[in-house]
BAKOLVO-133850 format. One record per residue: residue in three letters; x, y, z of N, C-alpha, C in turn. Coordinates in steps of 0.02 Angstrom, whole numbers, padded with zeros to 5 digits, always signed. Example, Ala and Ser with C-alpha at 12.3 -4.5 7.8 and 13.67 -1.06 7.14 Angstrom:
BEGIN
ALA+00660-00284+00390+00615-00225+00390+00660-00165+00390 SER+00642-00112+00354+00684-00053+00357+00645+00002+00394 
This chain:
BEGIN
MET+01841-00668+10235+01772-00658+10217+01727-00673+10276 THR+01677-00631+10285+01627-00644+10335+01558-00639+10302 GLN+01515-00682+10321+01449-00681+10291+01397-00688+10345 GLY+01337-00670+10327+01281-00676+10373+01216-00678+10334 GLY+01166-00709+10362+01102-00712+10328+01048-00726+10377 ASN+00987-00705+10362+00931-00720+10406+00866-00717+10367 ASP+00819-00756+10391+00753-00757+10361+00713-00700+10391 VAL+00690-00655+10349+00652-00597+10375+00579-00603+10355 SER+00554-00664+10356+00482-00673+10344+00441-00645+10401 ASN+00475-00630+10458+00438-00601+10514+00442-00525+10513 MET+00464-00497+10457+00465-00424+10452+00393-00399+10447 CYS+00382-00341+10477+00314-00314+10479+00308-00254+10434 ARG+00251-00247+10402+00238-00188+10363+00235-00129+10411 PHE+00268-00076+10390+00277-00020+10435+00222+00031+10425 LEU+00189+00053+10480+00131+00096+10475+00141+00168+10498 PRO+00179+00184+10551+00185+00253+10572+00217+00297+10519 LYS+00219+00363+10533+00246+00411+10486+00321+00401+10478 LEU+00344+00402+10415+00415+00396+10399+00439+00462+10369 THR+00501+00480+10385+00530+00541+10358+00597+00525+10326 VAL+00605+00544+10263+00667+00536+10227+00688+00603+10197 ASN+00747+00606+10169+00770+00666+10137+00736+00674+10069 GLY+00702+00730+10058+00664+00739+09997+00707+00741+09934 GLN+00766+00772+09938+00809+00775+09880+00835+00706+09861 PHE+00850+00666+09913+00871+00597+09899+00817+00559+09861 MET+00755+00565+09884+00702+00527+09852+00691+00550+09781 ARG+00696+00615+09768+00687+00640+09699+00743+00616+09654 ASP+00805+00618+09679+00861+00595+09638+00858+00520+09628 PHE+00837+00483+09679+00833+00411+09674+00781+00390+09622 MET+00724+00425+09621+00672+00409+09573+00691+00429+09502 ALA+00738+00476+09496+00760+00498+09430+00811+00449+09399 GLU+00840+00406+09440+00889+00357+09415+00854+00302+09375 GLU+00893+00271+09332+00865+00217+09291+00865+00152+09332 SER+00809+00117+09331+00806+00052+09365+00840+00000+09320 SER+00864-00054+09349+00859-00075+09419+00917-00046+09460 CYS+00901-00019+09519+00952+00013+09559+00935+00008+09633 PHE+00983+00028+09675+00972+00028+09747+01013+00085+09777 ALA+00997+00103+09838+01033+00155+09874+01026+00144+09949 LEU+01071+00176+09987+01069+00174+10059+01056+00244+10085 GLY+01024+00248+10144+01010+00312+10174+00985+00305+10245 LEU+00958+00360+10271+00931+00362+10339+00857+00380+10336 VAL+00818+00351+10382+00747+00365+10388+00732+00379+10461 GLU+00685+00423+10472+00667+00442+10541+00596+00418+10556 GLU+00589+00388+10615+00523+00366+10639+00520+00379+10714 ARG+00471+00419+10734+00463+00438+10804+00529+00466+10832 LYS+00560+00510+10793+00621+00546+10811+00681+00501+10820 GLN+00677+00439+10797+00733+00393+10798+00755+00379+10726 ARG+00820+00384+10713+00846+00374+10646+00877+00305+10639 CYS+00862+00274+10583+00888+00207+10568+00911+00206+10495 GLY+00954+00159+10480+00976+00151+10412+00923+00115+10370 PHE+00926+00126+10305+00879+00091+10260+00914+00073+10195 LEU+00887+00023+10162+00906+00004+10095+00845+00012+10051 ALA+00853+00050+09998+00797+00062+09951+00811+00025+09886 LEU+00762-00011+09863+00769-00054+09804+00718-00032+09751 ARG+00742-00023+09690+00698-00007+09633+00708-00059+09578 PRO+00674-00115+09582+00680-00166+09529+00643-00144+09466 ALA+00660-00174+09411+00627-00158+09348+00557-00188+09344 GLU+00545-00239+09386+00480-00272+09385+00444-00259+09451 VAL+00378-00266+09449+00337-00259+09509+00342-00322+09552 ILE+00355-00313+09617+00355-00369+09663+00283-00378+09688 PRO+00249-00433+09669+00178-00442+09687+00169-00441+09763 PRO+00113-00414+09787+00100-00413+09860+00101-00481+09892 GLU+00078-00533+09855+00079-00599+09885+00150-00626+09893 ILE+00197-00599+09855+00267-00618+09862+00299-00580+09919 SER+00291-00514+09920+00321-00474+09974+00289-00490+10041 GLY+00225-00513+10040+00192-00531+10102+00222-00592+10136 LEU+00258-00633+10097+00289-00693+10125+00356-00677+10158 GLY+00380-00615+10150+00445-00598+10176+00500-00616+10126 PHE+00562-00610+10147+00618-00625+10103+00678-00644+10144 HIS+00727-00672+10111+00790-00691+10144+00840-00635+10132 PHE+00871-00612+10186+00921-00559+10183+00989-00587+10202 GLY+01039-00576+10161+01106-00598+10176+01156-00542+10165 HIS+01211-00544+10200+01264-00494+10191+01331-00527+10200 ALA+01381-00501+10165+01448-00531+10168+01500-00478+10154 LEU+01559-00488+10180+01617-00446+10166+01663-00487+10121 LEU+01670-00465+10059+01708-00501+10009+01771-00462+09990 GLY+01822-00495+09963+01880-00459+09939+01943-00499+09943 THR+01998-00463+09940+02065-00492+09943+02103-00459+10000 THR+02169-00470+10001+02211-00437+10052+02219-00363+10037 GLU+02201-00342+09976+02211-00272+09956+02148-00230+09963 PHE+02090-00260+09957+02028-00221+09960+01971-00266+09980 GLU+01914-00236+09995+01854-00273+10013+01793-00235+09988 VAL+01739-00273+09976+01674-00244+09958+01621-00278+10001 ILE+01566-00244+10011+01510-00271+10051+01455-00293+10003 GLN+01429-00352+10015+01375-00377+09974+01312-00385+10016 PHE+01256-00362+09989+01190-00374+10018+01150-00416+09969 VAL+01113-00464+09995+01072-00508+09953+01001-00508+09980 PHE+00954-00497+09935+00883-00503+09951+00854-00556+09905 HIS+00827-00609+09935+00793-00660+09895+00719-00662+09915 PHE+00676-00645+09868+00604-00651+09878+00583-00720+09856 TYR+00556-00758+09903+00542-00829+09891+00497-00839+09831 GLY+00521-00881+09785+00481-00897+09726+00477-00840+09677 PHE+00521-00790+09683+00516-00733+09637+00584-00716+09606 GLU+00627-00682+09643+00690-00658+09616+00741-00646+09671 THR+00804-00647+09652+00859-00631+09697+00893-00568+09673 TYR+00906-00522+09720+00938-00458+09704+01004-00453+09742 ASN+01058-00444+09705+01124-00436+09734+01145-00363+09731 MET+01178-00339+09784+01201-00270+09787+01270-00268+09816 LEU+01316-00234+09783+01384-00225+09807+01397-00151+09820 VAL+01428-00136+09878+01445-00067+09895+01518-00064+09915 ASN+01546-00005+09908+01615+00008+09926+01617+00032+09999 PRO+01649-00006+10044+01651+00015+10114+01690+00079+10125 ASN+01734+00098+10077+01772+00159+10082+01730+00217+10054 ASN+01671+00224+10081+01624+00275+10060+01593+00304+10123 ARG+01596+00370+10130+01574+00400+10193+01500+00389+10206 LEU+01460+00391+10154+01388+00380+10163+01375+00309+10187 VAL+01409+00260+10156+01401+00190+10176+01421+00180+10249 ARG+01476+00210+10268+01500+00201+10337+01450+00228+10388 LYS+01423+00287+10374+01375+00317+10420+01312+00275+10426 VAL+01287+00251+10369+01225+00211+10370+01237+00145+10406 LEU+01292+00111+10390+01305+00047+10423+01317+00055+10498 MET+01350+00110+10517+01360+00123+10588+01293+00131+10623 ARG+01246+00165+10589+01180+00174+10619+01143+00108+10624 MET+01150+00066+10574+01117+00001+10575+01142-00041+10632 VAL+01208-00041+10643+01237-00081+10697+01216-00052+10765 GLU+01215+00014+10771+01197+00045+10835+01124+00031+10854 THR+01078+00035+10806+01007+00025+10821+00987-00048+10819 GLY+01026-00090+10783+01010-00161+10781+00956-00179+10732 ASP+00934-00132+10691+00883-00148+10641+00893-00103+10580 TYR+00850-00110+10533+00853-00069+10473+00785-00068+10440 PHE+00778-00024+10392+00716-00020+10353+00730-00042+10282 PHE+00678-00063+10250+00683-00085+10180+00625-00055+10141 PHE+00641-00022+10086+00591+00006+10041+00597-00028+09973 ALA+00542-00053+09948+00538-00080+09880+00492-00035+09839 ILE+00521-00001+09790+00483+00047+09750+00471+00017+09681 SER+00408+00006+09664+00390-00027+09602+00391+00023+09543 PRO+00392-00003+09482+00392+00041+09424+00331+00088+09421 ASN+00275+00068+09453+00216+00111+09456+00220+00161+09513 GLN+00280+00165+09546+00296+00212+09599+00258+00198+09664 SER+00229+00139+09671+00202+00118+09735+00260+00094+09779 VAL+00254+00105+09845+00308+00090+09891+00285+00039+09942 THR+00324-00013+09951+00314-00061+10005+00368-00049+10057 ALA+00348-00034+10118+00396-00017+10171+00394-00070+10225 PHE+00452-00093+10246+00459-00141+10300+00507-00114+10352 ARG+00497-00134+10414+00546-00123+10466+00566-00191+10493 SER+00630-00203+10498+00654-00268+10519+00642-00279+10593 GLU+00642-00343+10612+00640-00363+10682+00695-00413+10695 ILE+00753-00401+10662+00805-00452+10663+00850-00446+10724 GLY+00858-00386+10753+00897-00379+10814+00972-00378+10802 GLN+01010-00364+10856+01082-00357+10851+01117-00421+10828 LYS+01093-00478+10851+01130-00540+10838+01134-00556+10764 ASN+01083-00536+10725+01083-00551+10654+01125-00502+10614 LEU+01146-00446+10645+01193-00401+10614+01264-00413+10639 ALA+01276-00472+10668+01341-00486+10698+01397-00482+10647 GLY+01382-00503+10584+01434-00500+10533+01457-00429+10521 LEU+01410-00383+10515+01429-00313+10505+01462-00284+10567 SER+01437-00303+10626+01465-00277+10688+01536-00301+10698 THR+01549-00365+10683+01616-00393+10691+01667-00359+10645 ASN+01645-00344+10585+01690-00316+10535+01684-00240+10529 LEU+01651-00208+10578+01640-00136+10573+01706-00099+10573 ARG+01755-00120+10613+01820-00085+10615+01855-00092+10548 GLN+01852-00152+10517+01882-00161+10452+01847-00119+10399 ILE+01781-00115+10404+01742-00074+10357+01760-00001+10364 GLN+01765+00022+10427+01781+00092+10440+01852+00109+10415 GLY+01897+00060+10415+01965+00073+10393+01980+00051+10322 SER+01928+00036+10284+01938+00012+10216+01970+00066+10172 THR+02015+00043+10128+02048+00089+10080+02031+00070+10008 THR+01976+00035+09998+01955+00014+09931+01945+00075+09886 THR+01979+00075+09829+01971+00131+09782+01911+00118+09736 ASP+01891+00170+09701+01835+00163+09655+01853+00115+09599 GLY+01916+00117+09577+01937+00071+09524+01934-00002+09547 GLN+01955-00015+09608+01951-00084+09634+01879-00106+09642 TYR+01836-00060+09664+01766-00077+09670+01735-00093+09602 GLN+01751-00053+09552+01722-00064+09485+01746-00130+09456 ARG+01810-00148+09467+01835-00212+09442+01801-00271+09477 ALA+01793-00264+09543+01758-00317+09580+01686-00323+09557 LEU+01654-00266+09545+01584-00268+09522+01578-00299+09453 ALA+01624-00282+09408+01622-00311+09341+01632-00387+09343 GLN+01678-00410+09386+01689-00482+09392+01628-00516+09423 PHE+01597-00484+09472+01539-00513+09504+01480-00517+09455 ARG+01473-00468+09412+01417-00469+09363+01423-00528+09316 ARG+01484-00548+09301+01492-00605+09255+01469-00670+09286 ARG+01480-00677+09352+01458-00738+09386+01430-00720+09455 PRO+01370-00693+09458+01341-00674+09523+01329-00736+09566 ASP+01344-00729+09629+01336-00784+09676+01304-00756+09740 PRO+01241-00775+09754+01198-00823+09719+01172-00793+09653 PRO+01150-00837+09607+01124-00813+09543+01065-00765+09552 GLY+01064-00714+09513+01010-00665+09517+01031-00600+09485 GLN+00990-00549+09495+01004-00484+09467+01057-00448+09509 VAL+01098-00409+09476+01147-00365+09510+01124-00294+09497 LEU+01105-00259+09551+01077-00192+09544+01132-00139+09545 ASN+01117-00083+09513+01164-00027+09512+01159+00014+09576 TRP+01216+00032+09602+01219+00073+09663+01217+00147+09643 VAL+01167+00184+09667+01158+00254+09648+01152+00297+09711 CYS+01154+00363+09702+01146+00411+09757+01194+00396+09814 ARG+01258+00390+09798+01305+00364+09847+01357+00414+09871 ASP+01361+00473+09842+01416+00518+09859+01394+00583+09891 ASN+01330+00594+09901+01305+00657+09928+01284+00647+10001 LEU+01326+00671+10047+01312+00662+10118+01251+00702+10141 SER+01231+00752+10102+01171+00791+10121+01108+00748+10118 TYR+01112+00690+10084+01054+00645+10083+01038+00618+10153 LEU+01087+00620+10198+01077+00595+10266+01051+00648+10313 ASP+01043+00709+10289+01019+00765+10330+00942+00763+10331 LEU+00915+00750+10390+00842+00746+10397+00814+00807+10435 THR+00856+00858+10444+00832+00919+10477+00801+00968+10427 GLN+00821+00963+10364+00795+01005+10311+00773+00962+10252 ASN+00731+00992+10210+00707+00957+10150+00677+00889+10168 ARG+00635+00889+10219+00606+00828+10245+00547+00806+10201 LEU+00545+00743+10186+00489+00714+10149+00456+00663+10194 GLU+00393+00677+10212+00357+00635+10259+00308+00590+10222 ILE+00309+00527+10241+00264+00477+10211+00212+00459+10264 HIS+00151+00482+10255+00098+00471+10305+00060+00407+10286 VAL+00087+00351+10308+00057+00286+10290-00012+00279+10322 ASN-00019+00299+10385-00084+00292+10419-00137+00336+10387 ARG-00117+00395+10362-00165+00439+10329-00192+00407+10266 ILE-00148+00375+10228-00170+00341+10167-00216+00283+10184 ARG-00197+00246+10236-00238+00189+10257-00307+00213+10279 PHE-00310+00268+10317-00373+00295+10339-00416+00316+10279 GLY-00385+00346+10229-00422+00366+10169-00452+00306+10133 LEU-00415+00251+10131-00440+00191+10098-00501+00163+10135 PHE-00500+00165+10202-00558+00142+10240-00618+00188+10229 VAL-00605+00253+10222-00660+00300+10210-00693+00285+10142 VAL-00652+00275+10091-00679+00260+10024-00718+00194+10025 SER-00690+00144+10060-00724+00079+10064-00792+00087+10099 GLY-00793+00124+10154-00856+00135+10189-00907+00173+10147 LEU-00883+00223+10108-00927+00261+10065-00958+00217+10011 MET-00917+00174+09980-00943+00129+09928-00994+00080+09958 SER-00981+00056+10019-01029+00011+10051-01095+00047+10066 ALA-01091+00110+10087-01151+00148+10101-01193+00158+10038 ILE-01159+00175+09983-01195+00184+09919-01229+00119+09897 ALA-01193+00063+09905-01222-00001+09886-01283-00016+09930 GLY-01279+00000+09995-01336-00011+10039-01396+00031+10020 ILE-01385+00093+10001-01440+00137+09980-01473+00110+09917 ILE-01433+00088+09869-01461+00061+09806-01502-00001+09820 LEU-01476-00046+09864-01512-00107+09880-01577-00092+09916 ALA-01576-00045+09963-01637-00027+09999-01689+00003+09952 ALA-01667+00043+09905-01714+00072+09856-01744+00018+09811 ARG-01704-00031+09793-01727-00085+09750-01778-00129+09785 LEU-01767-00142+09850-01812-00186+09887-01868-00149+09922 SER-01865-00083+09921-01915-00040+09953-01921-00051+10028 ASN-01868-00074+10059-01866-00079+10132-01793-00077+10154 ALA-01782-00068+10218-01714-00059+10243-01701-00105+10303 ARG-01720-00169+10296-01706-00216+10350-01632-00233+10354 ALA-01609-00249+10414-01537-00261+10425-01512-00324+10389 ASN-01557-00371+10375-01536-00434+10345-01552-00437+10270 ASN-01561-00381+10239-01577-00381+10167-01522-00413+10125 ALA-01460-00402+10143-01404-00427+10103-01378-00494+10129 PHE-01417-00527+10171-01395-00592+10198-01388-00642+10141 GLY-01329-00675+10138-01317-00724+10086-01280-00696+10026 TYR-01271-00630+10024-01235-00600+09968-01160-00607+09975 GLU-01137-00624+10036-01065-00625+10048-01028-00673+10002 LEU-01057-00732+09991-01025-00781+09948-01016-00755+09877 ASP-01068-00723+09851-01064-00696+09783-01011-00641+09779 VAL-01009-00598+09829-00962-00542+09828-00890-00568+09830 ILE-00876-00616+09874-00808-00643+09879-00789-00679+09815 THR-00835-00718+09787-00821-00755+09725-00807-00707+09668 ILE-00847-00654+09661-00837-00606+09608-00770-00571+09615 ALA-00752-00553+09676-00689-00518+09687-00629-00563+09668 PHE-00628-00624+09694-00571-00668+09681-00570-00691+09608 LEU-00628-00706+09581-00632-00728+09511-00612-00672+09464 GLY-00623-00610+09485-00605-00553+09444-00532-00534+09448 GLY-00493-00569+09487-00421-00557+09489-00398-00516+09549 THR-00442-00500+09596-00421-00463+09656-00381-00509+09701 SER-00324-00485+09723-00280-00525+09765-00306-00527+09837 VAL-00302-00585+09868-00322-00591+09938-00275-00552+09983 PHE-00214-00538+09960-00166-00500+09998-00175-00424+09989 GLY-00218-00405+09942-00228-00334+09928-00177-00307+09880 GLY-00191-00248+09852-00143-00214+09809-00145-00235+09736 ARG-00187-00284+09718-00192-00306+09649-00264-00317+09630 GLY-00282-00300+09568-00349-00309+09544-00365-00258+09491 ASN-00419-00270+09455-00440-00222+09404-00516-00226+09395 TYR-00544-00170+09376-00617-00165+09369-00643-00210+09313 ILE-00606-00216+09260-00630-00255+09202-00640-00328+09223 GLY-00591-00356+09258-00599-00425+09280-00657-00434+09327 VAL-00669-00386+09372-00725-00390+09418-00791-00387+09381 PHE-00796-00344+09331-00858-00338+09292-00873-00403+09255 PHE-00822-00434+09226-00833-00497+09192-00853-00552+09241 ALA-00822-00553+09300-00840-00602+09351-00911-00591+09375 LEU-00932-00528+09383-01001-00512+09403-01050-00540+09352 GLY-01035-00529+09288-01079-00555+09236-01082-00630+09236 LEU-01025-00664+09249-01024-00737+09250-01066-00765+09307 VAL-01057-00737+09368-01095-00762+09425-01169-00749+09416 ALA-01187-00690+09390-01258-00674+09378-01288-00722+09326 MET-01250-00738+09274-01274-00784+09223-01284-00854+09251 ILE-01236-00876+09293-01243-00943+09323-01305-00947+09367 ARG-01316-00896+09408-01376-00897+09451-01439-00894+09409 ASN-01439-00855+09355-01498-00850+09313-01514-00916+09279 VAL-01461-00948+09252-01471-01012+09217-01495-01065+09267 LEU-01465-01068+09325-01487-01117+09374-01558-01103+09399 GLY-01576-01040+09403-01644-01022+09423-01694-01045+09371 LEU-01677-01036+09307-01722-01059+09253-01729-01134+09252 GLN-01679-01169+09278-01682-01242+09281-01720-01267+09343 GLY-01743-01220+09383-01783-01239+09441-01743-01255+09502 MET-01679-01239+09503-01638-01253+09561-01647-01198+09613 GLY-01651-01219+09676-01662-01171+09731-01600-01132+09749 GLY-01608-01088+09797-01553-01045+09819-01495-01083+09849 ASP-01510-01138+09886-01457-01177+09917-01412-01209+09864 ASN-01443-01238+09812-01404-01270+09759-01365-01218+09719 GLN-01394-01159+09710-01357-01106+09676-01297-01084+09717 GLY-01305-01082+09783-01249-01065+09827-01193-01115+09822 ILE-01212-01180+09817-01161-01232+09809-01122-01222+09744 ALA-01158-01206+09690-01125-01195+09626-01077-01136+09629 VAL-01098-01082+09660-01055-01023+09666-00996-01039+09711 GLY-01007-01077+09765-00951-01097+09809-00900-01139+09773 LEU-00924-01186+09731-00878-01226+09692-00838-01183+09643 LEU-00871-01133+09615-00836-01087+09570-00782-01049+09607 LEU-00796-01029+09670-00747-00994+09711-00687-01039+09725 ILE-00701-01101+09745-00646-01148+09760-00604-01161+09698 LEU-00638-01169+09641-00601-01182+09578-00556-01123+09560 SER-00582-01062+09568-00541-01003+09551-00481-00997+09596 LEU-00489-01012+09661-00433-01008+09708-00381-01062+09693 LEU-00405-01123+09680-00359-01178+09665-00320-01164+09601 LEU-00355-01139+09550-00321-01124+09487-00269-01069+09495 THR-00287-01017+09532-00240-00962+09544-00179-00986+09582 ASN-00190-01024+09636-00134-01049+09676-00090-01096+09637 THR-00121-01138+09594-00081-01186+09555-00036-01149+09506 ILE-00063-01098+09473-00023-01059+09426+00034-01024+09462 GLN+00019-00993+09520+00071-00957+09557+00125-01004+09582 ARG+00104-01064+09606+00154-01112+09630+00198-01137+09573 PHE+00169-01147+09515+00208-01170+09457+00259-01118+09437 VAL+00238-01055+09433+00284-01001+09416+00338-00993+09469 ALA+00317-00997+09534+00365-00991+09588+00415-01048+09587 TYR+00392-01108+09572+00438-01166+09569+00489-01158+09513 ALA+00465-01134+09455+00511-01124+09399+00564-01073+09415 LYS+00545-01017+09448+00593-00966+09464+00639-00987+09522 THR+00610-01021+09571+00650-01042+09629+00702-01094+09608 ARG+00684-01138+09563+00731-01190+09541+00792-01158+09507 ARG+00780-01100+09477+00835-01066+09443+00877-01025+09490 SER+00846-00995+09542+00883-00945+09581+00893-00960+09655 LEU+00860-01011+09682+00863-01022+09754+00927-01058+09776 ARG+00959-01094+09731+01016-01134+09749+01071-01091+09782 GLY+01089-01109+09842+01143-01075+09877+01122-01012+09913 VAL+01057-00994+09913+01037-00931+09942+01024-00937+10017 ASP+00995-00992+10040+00975-00997+10109+01034-00987+10157 LYS+01092-01010+10137+01151-01002+10180+01196-00946+10156 VAL+01178-00915+10100+01215-00860+10071+01290-00878+10068 LYS+01306-00931+10033+01375-00953+10028+01411-00912+09975 LEU+01450-00864+09998+01484-00818+09954+01559-00826+09963 GLU+01595-00832+09908+01666-00841+09912+01702-00776+09895 PRO+01761-00763+09924+01799-00704+09906+01820-00706+09833 ARG+01821-00648+09802+01841-00643+09733+01901-00598+09726 LYS+01947-00616+09684+02006-00576+09673+01996-00532+09611 ALA+02019-00471+09617+02013-00425+09560+02060-00447+09504 
């Protein structure tokens, strides 16, 4: 048995254009979650291996933003072997994946991962939003796969042996966590990026979001100028605290990607009511600002406390044994 693991909290969100096989993506999305698959992705005319994950639950942006622990191991007996991949999102969940090394698609993808020294990771949520990462782990962290590449290439593991190993692993997953179904594994045309190309223009989407944000800010500025009957540059001075408080109190995540209009509207009404009540009590703008600031601090502390409590409860259940990815060989 050989194992390896590394902390990939230094993984970066990937921004340039990504190209994958369109048929693969359609078939992968048609599969029932929770599942995973391996494939190839192209970026700036360079192809790298990737692991795509479709959990049944949404991975919150504040969780994925912290990175995750990635581990890999070669498990088995003298008769066969299987490859295990482990993804542990800190304070959230652990995902285990087993693949049969005697699979042509797996061999090609792993060979590419070892050659390039990195890989890509896609997390596709039930709402079909995609979080894309590119690793910065380098060749040394793939040493386990590189050392056992010859054994992987020469594996004779049958589908029956793989299924028995998978069934045994599901009964007692190590480390504890979900065991995902391996899908889209037998069609080598999924690795063909010359035809049926599906391009993901991340920068184009990001540019569109900035355009919408700028447009909303312009509309707000026009409304404020009409209300005050002047257009001085400092008209909105001091509004920043109210805006930030309303956004956070309304449930908008500081990491982005989460929030709802209903919560923001209720927060807007609450802040406006507080300022109105304090104004009727004769309190000046400075004291009102202090009250709003305290409300902001309270909302952040409450949110962080709840998240830490939930993270602690989940981590206590699933983190044991993950940091070192201690995996023992299993006999069929």
